C-alpha positions in Angstrom: 152.2 -68.0 56.2 148.6 -68.1 55.0 149.4 -66.3 51.8 152.1 -68.8 51.0 149.7 -71.7 51.3 147.2 -69.8 49.2 149.9 -69.4 46.5 150.8 -73.0 46.7 147.2 -74.0 46.2 146.7 -71.8 43.1 150.1 -71.9 41.4 150.6 -75.6 40.6 153.9 -75.4 38.7 155.9 -73.0 40.8 158.8 -71.5 39.0 162.0 -73.0 40.3 163.4 -69.6 41.3 160.4 -68.8 43.4 160.0 -72.1 45.1 162.6 -71.7 47.9 161.1 -68.3 48.8 157.6 -69.7 48.8 158.8 -72.5 51.1 160.5 -69.9 53.4 157.3 -67.8 53.4 155.4 -70.8 54.8 157.5 -70.5 58.0 156.8 -66.8 58.6 154.0 -65.5 60.7 154.5 -61.8 60.5 156.5 -59.3 58.4 159.0 -58.8 61.2 160.0 -62.5 61.3 163.3 -63.8 60.0 164.2 -66.9 57.9 167.8 -67.6 58.9 169.5 -64.3 58.2 166.9 -62.9 55.8 164.0 -60.7 57.0 160.5 -61.6 56.0 160.5 -58.4 53.8 163.5 -59.7 51.9 161.9 -63.1 51.4 158.8 -61.5 50.0 160.8 -59.3 47.7 162.8 -62.2 46.4 159.6 -64.2 45.9 158.0 -61.3 43.9 161.1 -60.9 41.7 161.0 -64.7 40.9 157.2 -64.9 40.5 156.9 -62.9 37.3 155.8 -66.0 35.3 152.8 -66.4 37.6 149.9 -64.6 36.0 146.2 -64.2 36.1 143.6 -62.6 38.5 144.5 -64.7 41.5 148.2 -64.0 41.0 147.6 -60.3 40.7 145.5 -60.2 43.8 148.0 -62.2 45.9 151.0 -60.2 44.6 149.2 -57.0 45.6 148.6 -58.4 49.1 152.3 -59.1 49.3 153.2 -55.6 48.1 150.9 -54.1 50.7 152.7 -56.1 53.4 155.9 -54.4 52.2 154.2 -51.0 52.3 154.4 -50.6 48.5 
């Protein structure tokens, strides 16, 4: 959840494909949570796939944090 708000603060024009996953991430507290039928891991993966247009040092740092949550 905290990471999602950090993303929203730093990525002002969120790509439309990433936006629903970012909103879903705002409702998750831990990697074992679910958003409807999708696991938190799935939501994070879908976000990362759709966040390729977000670049820069902050984007790299946050994406790395998300990958670490996934165990990658």
